[in-house]
VEXVO-225109 format. One line per field, with one value per atom (N, C-alpha, C, O): residue in one letter; x, z, y; residue number from 1. Coordinates in pm, 1 decimal, padded with zeros to 6 digits. Atoms other than C-alpha are relative to their C-alpha. Example, Ala and Ser with C-alpha at 12.3 -4.5 7.8 and 13.67 -1.06 7.14 Angstrom:
residues 2
r = (A,A,A,A,S,S,S,S)
X = (00089.0,01230.0,00090.0,00193.6,-00082.0,01367.0,-00077.0,-00026.1)
Z = (00000.0,00780.0,00000.0,00066.5,-00006.0,00714.0,00073.0,00089.9)
Y = (-00119.0,-00450.0,00120.0,00118.1,-00119.0,-00106.0,00109.0,00219.8)
k = (1,1,1,1,2,2,2,2)
end
This chain:
residues 79
r = (X,X,X,X,X,X,X,X,X,X,X,X,X,X,X,X,X,X,X,X,X,X,X,X,X,X,X,X,X,X,X,X,X,X,X,X,X,X,X,X,X,X,X,X,X,X,X,X,X,X,X,X,X,X,X,X,X,X,X,X,X,X,X,X,X,X,X,X,X,X,X,X,X,X,X,X,X,X,X,X,X,X,X,X,X,X,X,X,X,X,X,X,X,X,X,X,X,X,X,X,X,X,X,X,X,X,X,X,X,X,X,X,X,X,X,X,X,X,X,X,X,X,X,X,X,X,X,X,X,X,X,X,X,X,X,X,X,X,X,X,X,X,X,X,X,X,X,X,X,X,X,X,X,X,X,X,X,X,X,X,X,X,X,X,X,X,X,X,X,X,X,X,X,X,X,X,X,X,X,X,X,X,X,X,X,X,X,X,X,X,X,X,X,X,X,X,X,X,X,X,X,X,X,X,X,X,X,X,X,X,X,X,X,X,X,X,X,X,X,X,X,X,X,X,X,X,X,X,X,X,X,X,X,X,X,X,X,X,X,X,X,X,X,X,X,X,X,X,X,X,X,X,X,X,X,X,X,X,X,X,X,X,X,X,X,X,X,X,X,X,X,X,X,X,X,X,X,X,X,X,X,X,X,X,X,X,X,X,X,X,X,X,X,X,X,X,X,X,X,X,X,X,X,X,X,X,X,X,X,X,X,X,X,X,X,X)
X = (-00098.6,-08049.2,00135.7,00178.4,-00150.2,-07697.7,00077.6,00061.6,-00116.9,-07408.4,00118.4,00171.2,-00119.2,-07125.8,00118.5,00220.5,-00128.4,-06884.1,-00019.9,-00029.8,00038.3,-06945.8,00104.8,00073.2,-00115.3,-06612.1,00010.3,00114.7,-00026.1,-06663.2,-00087.6,-00077.0,00074.8,-06897.3,-00104.9,-00156.6,00112.1,-07153.3,-00145.1,-00237.7,00118.0,-07425.4,-00021.8,-00123.6,00029.4,-07361.5,-00036.4,-00057.0,00052.8,-07459.4,-00149.2,-00214.7,00142.9,-07810.0,-00039.1,00054.4,00055.2,-08009.1,-00065.3,-00165.7,00070.0,-08113.6,-00114.1,-00138.3,00135.1,-08442.3,00006.5,-00087.2,-00037.1,-08262.6,00052.8,00090.3,-00042.3,-08165.4,00149.3,00202.4,-00146.7,-07798.1,00049.9,-00022.6,-00060.4,-07576.2,00042.1,00088.2,-00035.3,-07516.5,00099.4,00075.4,-00096.6,-07217.4,-00059.6,-00112.4,00034.7,-07302.2,00127.2,00240.6,-00093.0,-07120.2,00065.3,00185.3,-00035.5,-07107.5,00096.0,00190.6,-00083.9,-06947.0,00138.4,00243.6,-00132.3,-06673.4,00075.5,00198.3,-00070.9,-06606.0,00069.2,00169.9,-00064.8,-06513.4,00133.6,00208.2,-00125.0,-06214.3,00091.4,00211.7,-00084.8,-06083.8,00058.9,00170.9,-00027.3,-06071.0,00093.0,00138.3,-00088.8,-05856.3,00151.5,00181.7,-00134.5,-05489.1,00073.5,00148.9,-00058.0,-05372.8,-00018.0,00069.8,00032.5,-05563.3,-00030.0,-00054.9,00047.7,-05639.5,00117.6,00232.5,-00089.8,-05475.2,00082.0,00035.8,-00104.1,-05161.1,00050.4,00027.8,-00053.9,-04982.8,00101.3,00121.0,-00096.7,-04719.9,-00066.9,00001.2,00048.2,-04976.8,00017.7,00005.7,-00017.2,-04915.3,-00119.9,-00227.1,00123.7,-05151.5,-00071.8,-00194.2,00065.9,-05217.5,-00079.2,-00197.9,00068.9,-05306.6,-00130.9,-00243.2,00112.9,-05523.1,-00126.8,-00240.7,00101.0,-05701.4,-00076.8,-00199.7,00065.0,-05783.7,-00087.8,-00205.4,00087.1,-05889.7,-00137.3,-00244.1,00128.1,-06142.4,-00081.0,-00199.3,00083.4,-06273.7,-00073.9,-00195.7,00055.4,-06324.6,-00110.3,-00214.7,00098.0,-06492.1,-00119.7,-00225.7,00118.0,-06731.9,-00077.5,-00200.1,00054.7,-06784.2,00083.5,00173.8,-00087.5,-06636.7,00015.1,00100.2,-00009.6,-06705.0,00059.8,00039.6,-00056.7,-06519.2,00125.9,00185.8,-00100.0,-06259.6,00133.8,00147.4,-00116.0,-05900.4,00107.7,00124.6,-00094.8,-05628.5,00134.5,00158.2,-00130.7,-05277.7,00078.5,00148.5,-00064.3,-05152.2,-00022.1,00068.2,00029.5,-05340.9,00093.7,00149.2,-00062.0,-05176.5,00154.2,00219.7,-00136.0,-04828.9,00052.6,00169.9,-00032.4,-04854.8,00010.9,00045.7,-00016.1,-04860.1,00157.7,00228.2,-00144.5,-04515.6,00047.4,00164.3,-00043.5,-04520.7,-00031.4,-00146.5,00003.6,-04471.3,-00075.5,-00136.3,00096.0,-04649.1,-00156.3,-00242.2,00131.6,-04963.1,-00038.7,-00151.4,00025.6,-04947.9,-00051.7,-00158.8,00029.7,-04953.5,-00154.8,-00241.9,00113.9,-05232.5,-00140.2,-00244.4,00103.6,-05453.8,-00022.8,-00112.9)
Z = (-00011.8,-03900.9,-00025.6,00034.8,00029.2,-04056.2,00101.1,00169.5,-00105.1,-03823.9,-00087.7,-00153.6,00082.3,-03991.1,00070.6,00008.1,-00096.9,-03704.5,00100.4,00222.8,-00079.3,-03596.5,00110.3,00192.9,-00089.6,-03387.6,00089.0,00153.4,-00077.4,-03208.2,00131.1,00207.0,-00119.5,-02927.6,-00002.4,00103.0,00015.4,-03061.6,00042.9,00080.1,-00025.5,-03002.1,00168.9,00218.2,-00146.4,-02615.7,00049.3,00169.3,-00040.9,-02611.2,00013.9,-00043.8,00003.8,-02527.9,-00057.6,-00081.0,00047.3,-02651.0,00092.7,00136.7,-00098.8,-02408.7,-00063.3,-00183.9,00042.2,-02411.9,-00099.3,-00168.5,00085.9,-02594.4,-00140.4,-00220.6,00105.3,-02871.2,-00020.7,-00128.0,00002.7,-02768.7,00042.7,00120.3,-00040.1,-02722.5,00162.0,00211.3,-00150.7,-02351.2,00010.9,-00049.4,-00037.7,-02229.1,00106.3,00201.7,-00089.9,-02051.3,00067.2,00019.1,-00066.6,-01802.4,-00110.6,-00109.4,00087.1,-02090.1,-00099.2,-00132.6,00086.5,-02328.2,00085.1,00021.3,-00055.8,-02066.6,00015.3,00008.7,-00004.3,-02025.3,-00104.7,-00083.7,00107.1,-02377.3,-00026.5,-00106.6,00001.2,-02329.8,00092.5,00066.5,-00065.4,-02066.9,-00097.4,-00080.0,00098.7,-02351.4,-00106.1,-00182.8,00117.9,-02583.2,00054.3,00171.5,-00038.0,-02604.2,00107.1,00188.5,-00081.4,-02411.7,00141.8,00223.0,-00129.6,-02100.5,00031.8,00148.1,-00030.7,-02131.3,00082.3,00077.9,-00081.1,-01890.9,-00099.5,-00200.1,00068.0,-02014.7,00118.2,00234.9,-00091.2,-01843.0,00094.8,00205.3,-00076.3,-01708.0,00085.0,00167.6,-00085.7,-01549.4,00150.0,00191.2,-00151.3,-01174.4,00074.9,00021.9,-00082.4,-00887.6,00010.2,00023.0,-00009.3,-00873.1,-00119.3,-00110.2,00126.3,-01229.5,00000.8,-00021.4,-00003.1,-01199.4,00064.8,00018.1,-00087.6,-00909.8,-00052.4,-00049.1,00058.4,-01068.8,-00117.1,-00130.9,00118.1,-01386.5,00045.6,-00006.0,-00037.5,-01199.5,00062.0,00028.0,-00077.0,-00985.1,-00107.2,-00097.0,00107.1,-01317.3,-00078.8,-00118.0,00075.6,-01490.3,00081.4,00020.8,-00077.9,-01201.0,00011.9,00009.4,-00016.7,-01160.8,-00085.4,-00032.2,00075.5,-01465.0,00015.1,-00045.0,-00045.4,-01317.3,00136.7,00202.5,-00122.7,-01015.0,-00003.4,-00109.5,-00003.1,-00903.7,00015.8,00115.9,-00015.0,-00965.0,00068.9,00020.6,-00062.3,-00724.4,-00070.3,-00143.2,00062.0,-00828.5,00070.5,00004.1,-00084.6,-00562.1,-00071.4,-00090.5,00075.2,-00748.8,-00134.2,-00169.1,00129.5,-01075.3,00028.7,-00048.7,-00032.8,-00913.3,00036.7,00021.8,-00049.8,-00767.5,-00107.4,-00078.1,00108.2,-01115.2,-00038.2,-00049.8,00034.2,-01204.8,-00137.4,-00162.0,00139.4,-01565.5,-00028.7,-00021.9,00028.6,-01648.0,-00121.2,-00126.1,00118.5,-01991.0,00037.7,-00011.0,-00040.2,-01828.4,00099.9,00088.7,-00074.8,-01571.8,-00106.9,-00091.0,00096.4,-01867.0,-00063.7,-00074.8,00056.3,-02020.9,00084.0,00034.4,-00092.6,-01719.1,00042.4,00122.7)
Y = (-00100.7,02424.3,-00064.1,-00162.4,00037.3,02392.5,00021.9,00122.9,-00017.4,02343.3,00022.7,-00066.9,-00036.0,02544.8,-00039.8,-00069.1,00023.5,02478.3,-00124.3,-00115.8,00131.2,02114.4,-00032.0,-00117.6,00034.4,02103.9,00122.5,00132.8,-00126.8,02443.0,-00007.0,00089.4,00014.4,02335.5,00094.1,00131.1,-00105.8,02580.5,-00062.8,00009.3,00055.3,02325.6,-00026.6,-00075.0,-00007.5,02348.2,00134.7,00152.8,-00128.1,02705.2,00000.9,-00085.9,-00017.0,02815.9,00150.0,00226.5,-00114.6,03114.5,00069.4,00013.5,-00068.5,03375.3,00070.5,00066.2,-00052.2,03573.6,00113.3,00153.0,-00105.9,03844.3,-00040.9,00044.6,00056.5,03596.3,-00004.6,-00033.1,00020.6,03605.5,-00130.1,-00192.5,00119.5,03303.0,00008.7,00111.6,-00010.7,03226.1,-00124.8,-00229.4,00091.9,03025.1,-00067.7,-00010.7,00094.7,02713.2,-00076.2,-00076.1,00096.0,02478.6,-00105.2,-00132.6,00088.6,02232.6,00048.4,-00022.8,-00065.0,02470.0,00036.2,00035.7,-00015.2,02548.1,-00118.6,-00122.3,00140.3,02185.9,-00041.7,-00109.3,00036.4,02140.7,00053.8,-00002.4,-00045.3,02366.2,-00094.4,-00094.6,00079.0,02113.0,-00114.0,-00162.0,00111.3,01854.9,00036.8,-00048.2,-00048.8,02075.5,-00056.3,-00078.8,00057.5,01946.6,00100.7,00047.4,-00088.5,02259.1,-00020.9,00008.0,00007.8,02168.3,-00150.5,-00182.3,00138.8,01792.0,-00057.9,-00014.0,00070.0,01558.5,-00088.4,-00142.2,00111.4,01352.3,-00084.4,-00052.2,00074.3,01077.1,00070.2,00019.8,-00067.2,01326.7,00099.0,00159.8,-00102.9,01554.6,-00033.4,-00148.8,00001.6,01615.9,-00009.7,00019.5,00003.6,01560.9,00125.9,00123.6,-00127.3,01936.9,00024.0,00055.2,-00001.1,01949.0,-00086.8,-00041.6,00107.5,01635.1,00046.0,00044.3,-00056.4,01786.4,00110.3,00103.8,-00116.2,02113.9,-00044.7,-00011.2,00040.7,01949.7,-00060.2,-00027.3,00067.6,01728.4,00105.6,00104.7,-00115.2,02031.6,00077.6,00092.9,-00055.9,02222.5,-00071.7,-00019.5,00073.9,01941.6,-00009.0,-00025.4,00019.7,01920.8,00142.8,00153.1,-00151.8,02310.6,00086.6,00151.2,-00071.6,02478.0,00159.2,00224.7,-00149.4,02838.1,00013.8,00115.9,00007.4,02750.3,00115.4,00132.9,-00091.1,03028.0,-00068.2,-00138.6,00045.7,02925.9,00099.7,00211.7,-00103.0,03087.4,-00020.9,-00117.3,-00017.2,03182.1,-00131.5,-00207.9,00116.2,02923.3,-00135.0,-00216.5,00144.4,02626.6,-00008.3,-00112.5,-00007.9,02737.2,-00016.2,-00086.1,00018.3,02759.9,-00125.7,-00159.8,00124.8,02426.9,-00108.9,-00223.3,00089.5,02268.4,-00005.0,00095.2,00007.3,02124.3,00045.4,00075.2,-00034.3,02206.6,00153.0,00196.1,-00157.5,02578.6,00026.7,00133.6,-00017.2,02539.1,-00016.2,00057.3,00022.7,02404.6,00130.9,00179.0,-00108.7,02691.7,00118.7,00177.3,-00105.0,02937.7,-00028.1,00058.0,00032.5,02752.4,00034.4,00077.4,-00028.6,02788.4,00130.4,00154.2)
k = (1,1,1,1,2,2,2,2,3,3,3,3,4,4,4,4,5,5,5,5,6,6,6,6,7,7,7,7,8,8,8,8,9,9,9,9,10,10,10,10,11,11,11,11,12,12,12,12,13,13,13,13,14,14,14,14,15,15,15,15,16,16,16,16,17,17,17,17,18,18,18,18,19,19,19,19,20,20,20,20,21,21,21,21,22,22,22,22,23,23,23,23,24,24,24,24,25,25,25,25,26,26,26,26,27,27,27,27,28,28,28,28,29,29,29,29,30,30,30,30,31,31,31,31,32,32,32,32,33,33,33,33,34,34,34,34,35,35,35,35,36,36,36,36,37,37,37,37,38,38,38,38,39,39,39,39,40,40,40,40,41,41,41,41,42,42,42,42,43,43,43,43,44,44,44,44,45,45,45,45,46,46,46,46,47,47,47,47,48,48,48,48,49,49,49,49,50,50,50,50,51,51,51,51,52,52,52,52,53,53,53,53,54,54,54,54,55,55,55,55,56,56,56,56,57,57,57,57,58,58,58,58,59,59,59,59,60,60,60,60,61,61,61,61,62,62,62,62,63,63,63,63,64,64,64,64,65,65,65,65,66,66,66,66,67,67,67,67,68,68,68,68,69,69,69,69,70,70,70,70,71,71,71,71,72,72,72,72,73,73,73,73,74,74,74,74,75,75,75,75,76,76,76,76,77,77,77,77,78,78,78,78,79,79,79,79)
end
């Protein structure tokens, strides 16, 4: 099969019994590697903690308080 979108994380999806693509935890983890969410040296402890938790459990619920605890307003919007 030809991979038309090699950088889209398409290969981390699965196909359901109805032949529809299903989102997997690995697919969700790829979003954490995008520049908008990836950790940088300036990342605060709250951001690092949330990033780690989502890496381990990408479907975890994130509270408004967790987002508000991040020191960078731009990263708050990205989450």
